[in-house]
C-alpha positions in Angstrom: 0.0 0.0 0.0 1.3 3.5 -0.8 1.9 6.0 2.0 -0.6 8.8 2.4 0.2 12.3 1.1 2.9 14.0 3.2 2.5 17.6 4.4 4.8 20.3 5.8 8.5 20.6 6.0 10.9 18.6 8.0 11.7 20.3 11.4 15.3 21.0 12.1 16.7 19.8 15.4 20.2 19.6 16.6 21.2 16.4 18.5 22.8 16.7 21.9 26.5 16.1 21.9 28.9 14.9 24.5 32.6 15.5 25.0 34.7 12.9 23.2 37.5 11.3 25.2 40.9 12.2 23.8 42.7 9.4 25.7 41.6 6.6 23.4 42.3 8.6 20.3 45.8 9.4 21.7 46.9 5.7 21.8 46.2 5.0 18.2 49.9 5.2 17.5 50.2 2.0 19.4 47.3 0.0 17.9 46.8 1.6 14.5 43.5 2.8 13.1 40.4 0.6 13.4 42.0 -1.6 16.2 40.7 -5.1 17.0 41.3 -6.9 20.2 42.0 -10.2 18.5 44.7 -8.7 16.2 46.2 -6.8 19.1 46.6 -10.0 21.2 47.9 -11.9 18.1 50.6 -9.3 17.5 51.6 -9.4 21.2 51.8 -13.2 21.0 53.9 -13.3 17.9 56.3 -10.7 19.2 56.6 -12.7 22.5 57.4 -16.0 20.7 60.0 -14.3 18.5 61.9 -12.7 21.4 61.7 -15.9 23.6 63.1 -18.0 20.7 65.8 -15.4 20.1 66.9 -15.4 23.7 66.7 -19.1 24.2 68.6 -20.1 21.1 71.3 -17.4 21.1 72.1 -16.7 24.8 73.4 -19.0 27.5 71.6 -19.4 30.8 70.9 -17.7 33.2 70.9 -14.6 30.9 68.4 -16.2 28.5 66.1 -17.2 31.4 66.2 -13.7 32.9 65.4 -12.0 29.5 62.7 -14.6 28.8 61.1 -13.8 32.2 61.2 -10.1 31.3 59.5 -10.8 27.9 56.7 -12.8 29.6 56.2 -10.0 32.1 55.8 -7.4 29.4 53.4 -9.8 27.6 51.2 -10.0 30.7 51.2 -6.2 31.0 50.2 -5.9 27.4 47.4 -8.4 27.8 46.1 -6.4 30.9 46.5 -3.2 28.8 44.4 -4.8 26.0 41.7 -6.0 28.5 41.4 -2.5 30.0 41.1 -1.0 26.5 38.5 -3.6 25.6 36.5 -2.7 28.8 36.6 0.9 27.7 35.1 0.0 24.3 38.2 1.1 22.4 38.2 -2.0 20.2 34.5 -1.6 19.3 34.4 2.0 18.4 32.7 2.7 15.1 34.7 4.7 12.5 33.5 6.7 9.6 34.2 5.7 6.0 34.8 8.2 3.2 33.1 8.1 -0.1 33.2 10.2 -3.2 29.6 11.4 -2.5 29.5 14.9 -0.9 28.8 15.0 2.8 25.7 17.1 2.4 24.2 14.6 0.0 25.0 11.7 2.4 23.4 13.6 5.3 20.3 14.4 3.2 19.9 10.8 2.1 20.5 9.4 5.6 19.5 12.1 8.2 19.6 9.6 11.0 23.5 9.3 10.7 25.4 11.8 12.8 27.4 14.0 10.5 30.0 15.5 12.9 31.4 12.3 14.6 30.9 8.5 14.6 27.8 7.1 16.2 28.0 5.6 19.7 27.3 1.9 19.3 23.6 1.0 19.7 22.3 -2.3 21.1 20.6 -4.4 18.4 17.2 -4.0 20.0 17.1 -0.2 19.4 19.2 0.0 16.2 16.6 1.1 13.6 19.0 2.0 10.7 17.6 -0.8 8.5 14.0 0.3 9.1 14.8 3.9 8.4 16.5 2.9 5.2 13.4 1.0 4.2 11.3 4.1 4.9 13.7 6.3 2.9 13.4 4.0 -0.1 9.6 4.3 0.1 9.8 8.1 -0.2 12.8 8.2 -2.6 15.1 9.5 0.2 12.8 12.4 1.1 11.1 11.5 4.4 8.0 13.4 5.3 7.8 15.9 8.2 6.3 13.3 10.5 9.7 11.6 10.7 11.4 14.8 11.9 11.0 14.4 15.7 11.8 10.6 15.5 15.0 11.2 13.6 16.1 14.0 15.9 15.7 11.9 19.0 17.3 8.9 17.3 20.4 11.0 16.7 20.3 11.8 20.4 20.0 8.1 21.2 23.1 7.4 19.1 25.3 10.2 20.5 24.3 9.8 24.2 25.0 6.8 26.3 24.0 8.0 29.8 20.3 8.5 29.5 19.2 6.2 26.7 16.2 4.8 28.5 14.7 8.4 28.8 15.5 9.2 25.1 14.0 5.8 24.1 10.7 6.9 25.8 10.8 10.1 23.8 11.4 8.1 20.7 8.4 5.9 21.4 6.2 9.0 21.6 7.8 10.4 18.3 6.7 7.2 16.6 3.0 7.9 16.9 2.7 10.4 14.0 4.6 8.0 11.7 2.0 5.3 12.4 -0.7 7.5 11.0 0.9 7.6 7.6 0.3 3.9 6.8 -2.7 1.7 6.4 -3.0 -1.4 8.5 -1.1 -4.4 7.0 1.1 -2.3 4.7 4.9 -2.5 4.6 5.2 0.8 6.4 2.8 -0.3 9.1 4.7 -3.5 9.6 7.9 -1.5 10.1 6.1 0.8 12.5 4.9 -2.1 14.6 8.4 -3.7 14.6 10.1 -0.4 15.9 7.3 0.1 18.4 7.6 -3.4 19.9 11.4 -3.2 20.2 11.2 0.2 21.8 8.7 -1.1 24.3 11.0 -4.1 25.1 13.9 -1.7 25.7 12.1 0.8 28.0 10.1 -1.9 29.8 11.2 -2.3 33.5 10.0 -5.9 33.6 13.2 -7.5 32.3 16.5 -7.2 30.5 17.5 -8.2 26.9 19.3 -11.4 27.7 18.0 -14.6 26.1 19.0 -18.3 26.4 19.3 -19.8 22.9 20.5 -23.3 23.9 20.8 -25.5 26.9 22.3 -29.0 26.5 23.5 -31.7 28.8 26.3 -34.2 28.1 28.1 -37.0 29.9 31.8 -37.1 30.8 32.6 -38.2 27.2 30.9 -35.2 25.7 27.9 -37.1 24.3 24.6 -35.1 24.6 21.9 -36.8 26.7 18.7 -36.2 28.5 19.0 -35.6 32.3 17.2 -38.9 32.9 20.1 -40.7 31.3 22.6 -38.9 33.4 21.2 -39.7 36.8 23.8 -40.3 39.6 26.5 -38.8 37.3 28.5 -35.5 37.1 27.1 -34.0 33.9 28.2 -31.0 31.8 25.7 -28.3 30.9 26.4 -25.8 28.1 24.3 -22.7 27.5 24.3 -19.9 24.9 23.4 -16.4 26.2 22.6 -13.6 23.8 22.4 -9.9 24.7 20.4 -7.5 22.5 20.5 -4.7 25.0 23.2 -2.7 26.8 26.3 -4.4 28.1 25.4 -6.6 31.1 27.0 -9.0 33.6 24.9 -12.1 33.0 24.3 -15.3 34.9 22.3 -18.4 34.1 20.6 -20.6 36.8 20.2 -24.3 35.9 17.6 -26.2 37.9 16.7 -29.9 38.1 13.2 -31.0 38.9 11.7 -34.3 40.1 8.6 -36.1 38.9 6.4 -33.8 41.0 8.0 -30.8 39.3 9.7 -29.8 42.5 13.1 -28.2 42.3 15.7 -30.6 43.8 19.0 -28.9 42.8 20.2 -25.7 41.1 23.5 -24.4 39.8 24.4 -20.8 39.0 26.6 -20.3 36.0 28.3 -16.9 35.7 28.7 -15.6 32.2 30.5 -12.4 33.0 30.2 -9.4 30.7 28.1 -9.9 27.6 28.3 -7.1 25.1 25.5 -5.8 22.9 24.8 -8.1 20.0 27.1 -10.8 21.4 26.4 -14.4 22.2 28.5 -16.1 24.9 28.8 -19.8 25.4 29.3 -21.0 29.0 29.5 -24.4 30.5 29.5 -25.9 34.0 29.4 -29.3 35.8 26.3 -30.3 37.7 25.5 -33.5 39.6 22.3 -35.1 38.5 20.4 -36.7 41.4 18.7 -40.1 40.9 15.2 -38.6 41.1 15.8 -35.9 38.4 13.2 -35.9 35.7 13.8 -32.7 33.8 15.9 -29.6 33.7 15.2 -25.9 33.2 17.3 -22.8 33.0 16.8 -19.0 33.4 19.1 -16.1 32.6 19.3 -12.6 34.1 21.7 -9.9 35.2 24.3 -11.2 37.6 23.7 -10.2 41.2 20.4 -8.7 42.5 17.8 -9.0 39.8 15.2 -11.2 38.2 15.6 -13.9 35.6 14.0 -12.9 32.4 14.3 -15.8 30.0 14.1 -19.5 30.4 14.5 -22.8 28.6 
């Protein structure tokens, strides 16, 4: 179905900006541009192996041992340095790419992309770039005025990380005029419903955005089996945890039940930090009692909090 006739002009709004840290930019001479944690650790490992081999094969002990110990010490410091940078998000920063198209044309075609600096990474659940591109295609790149407030607050959402829940609530209100442009069941209406549902999930206080994708049990040989086949054994349980929201310390709780559906044993499996859009695989050992009939699992934020997904 075609969109209804658009009216008015797009309102101009300037997104809020925040001060960019200069520390992470100042260490690019060490890591290069567009750094990656894996490549950083790989380079550290290669350099370590080269120097250890050089010292061990060319110098006599104890000089070679002392120098090797020094190399290992520097390697450990480098790994800690890399972990700190990863915790600060240095290896996940988005960078801009240059094209031959003038900047003003790019901005006009994609008004939801900040022009002055790279976007702050958005969790998948509130990343609506694909939906906005689809809307732009419907209108040949010239979105109607009803999209103005939504795009303005979406830019705020991208460039601010401290108050995203509040901005997401504003974004949800901005979506209402867009919904009036499309007839029920049309492509535009389906995109509207998708954005609305995801915003509601994000701003809802009833849970987080952690999900359990897989829970499997296996015996000591690694063969997958049902809990009833693992009774009176020490079994291994493996879980996949996916995070569609903001970074979160996650933990899964595995519970075994008897034939009366009463919980007889549970085990908490800490997953640590799960970043936006990432899936973390964790495993743990659990003893399966003789009266175990089935297993269940829930996942939630580590520490005080409520489990929000189960399997």
